N, C-alpha and C positions, 0 to 999 in steps of 0.2 A: 488229542484229549488233554484237558487241562490237568495240572498236578493236584494231588489230594491236599486238602487243607487240614487244620487241626481238628475240625469237627468230624471230617470223614475218618481220620485216624482214631479218634475217640470211639466212634461207632465200631470200627474194626477191633479195637481193644476189648470192647464189651463183648463182641461176638467171640473173640478168642477165649475170654473167661467162661462164657457159656459152654463152649466146646470142652474146655478143661473139666467143667462140672459134669458133663455127660460122660467123659472118659473115666472120671473118678467113680461115678455110679456104676459103670460097666465093670470096673475092676474091683468092686466092693468086696467080693469074696476073697480075693488075694490080699487086699489091703486091710481088711477087717473093719472097714467103715466106708460109707458111701459119699461122704461130704468132707472136703478139705477145709482146713482152718480158715475162718472168715478173714483174719488178719492177713493171711497169705494171699487170699484172693483179692483183697483190697490193694495189696502191694502190686500184684500182677496188673491190676486195672490202672494203677498210677504210673508205672514206669514205662516210658516210651521205647518199646523194643526196636522200633525202626531206626533209632539213632545208634543202636549197638551192632549194626550189621553194615557191610559195605554198601554203598549207594545202589549198585545194580540189584542187590537183594532186598532193598527196602520195601518194594511193592508186595513182597511175600512175607513181611515180618510178622504178620498176625495170623498166618496160617500155622497149623499145629505140625510143624516139621522143623528138623534141624536145618541150619543154613551155614554155608561156608563163610569163614571169616579170614581165610588166608593161612599159609603155612600148613596146609592139609589139616586144619582144625575147623571145628564147627561150634556154633552156639546151639545148645540143646533145645529140643522142641519145648514149647511152653508148658505142656502137660508135665514133662519130666522136671523142669525147673520148679513148677509148683509142687509136685509130689515130693521131691527131695527136700525142698524148703519146709513143707508140712511135716515130714518125718523128722527133720532136724529140730523143729520147734524152737527157733531162736526167740529169746525174750529180751525186753528193753534193757535189762540190767546186765546182760551177758556179753562176753567177748567171744567172737566167732573167728576161727581160722578157716579161710577158703584156700584150697589148693587148685590152681588152674583159673586164673582171672579171665583169660581170653580178652575180649573187648569190654568186659565189665558188666554185662547184663545181669548175670546171677549175683554179682557183687552188689549191684544197685538194689536188687530185691532184698538181699540180706540186710543191707543198710537201712531199709525201711523198718526192720523188725528187731534188730539187735542194737545194743548200746555201742559196740565198737566192732568193726570188721577189719581183720588183717588178712591180706591176700597175697599169695606167692605165685608168680608166673615165670616160666622158664624162657619165654620168648620176649626179648627186650622190646621189640617194636610194639607188642601188645600193651606193655605196661604204660608207655608214654601216651598211647592212644586212650587207654582206659582212664588214666588220670585226668586227661583233658575233658573227656566226656563227663565224668563224675563231677568235676569242678563246675562244668557248665550247667549242671542240674542242681548246684548248691548242696551236693552230698559231701559232708565234711567229716563224717565218722568212719572213714576208710583210710587205711594205709596199705600201700602196695610196694612190693619189691621184686626184683628179678632174682630168681634162684631156683634151686632144686626143691620142688615141692615135697619130695619124700622125706626131706630133712626138717620140714616144718619151719617154724620161726621161733627158735628157743628164747630169744630176747624178750618176747611178749608172752611166753608160756607161763602158767598153764591156761588152757582155753576151756571155756564151758562147752563149746560145741565145735566140731570140725566137719567141714564139707569138702569132699574130694570129687572133682568133676572129670576124673580120668581113671581108667581101670588099672588095677594091680592084681597080681595073683594072690597076694597076702596083704593084710594091712601093714603099712610101713611102720616098723618098730618105733621110730622117732615120733610119729604121730600118736601112737598109743601112749607113749611116755608123756607127751605134752598135753594129753587130754586130762582135764580136771576130774578127780573122783566125783561120781554122780554125773559125769558128763556124757555126751553122746557124739558118735561119729557116723556119718552116712557116706557111703561110697559104693561104686560098682566093683565087685570082686570076681575074678575068674579070667581065664585065657580065651579058649575057644568059645566057651559058654559063660557069659557074665550074668551075675545076679545082683540086683540092687540090695544092699546089705546095711543093716542098722546094728551098730555096736554100742552097747551101754556099759559104762565102767562104774562099778559099785564103790561104796565108801572104802572098802578094803583093797581096791585096785584090781579086782577080778572083773573079767569081761563076759558079757552075755551077748550072743550074736543071733540075729534072725535075718533070714533071707526072704525076699518078697517076690519080685517079678523079674523075668529075663530082660536085659537091657543090652545096648551096644554103644560103648564109648571108645574113644581113642585111648591108647595106652599112656600110662603115666610115664613121662620122660624123666630120666635122672641124669645128673651131670657128674 
């Protein structure tokens, strides 16, 4: 069988987006809406997910499932990437902190929508790989460093939005502190049972939390 070309991959990406739309509609009662943000869906259509997984997994890149990327980590399923991005609602003038770069797929999605993305990854090998991939796609509004994501990135704080792609029992205090008033954080919370959680910080620094759907993420590693 001959390898897939860019036209084939574009068709599969469109199919992936259609599947995400179906899942969003099915989860409308839990999410409070049936349609995800058009900007988010357009970003999902643009970013080539097959480049952000190891070569053996590339044929499955546009199926709605997590895929292994090494070091016992995975890239999240496309629906979860789209949903978390939609809930975060990054805007073109905003600075976003991402915790858990992986190979950079979620980072690339955020970069389509935010003004600046700062991303922290604890696995050094992932950082160099992600930087190379993002540069190859001419994505220049991203900065990545190796570090303990639970500590955030104080030098660039405060952040308008924070996205955490690993689960913690409680929101890391440093991340809450680095979140701008009127900002938002999206992350999975819980140990045995994880729930996708949205935390909004008001102008006075108080937090409002809402939990949506059960999820399953790897644990947030600290150093």
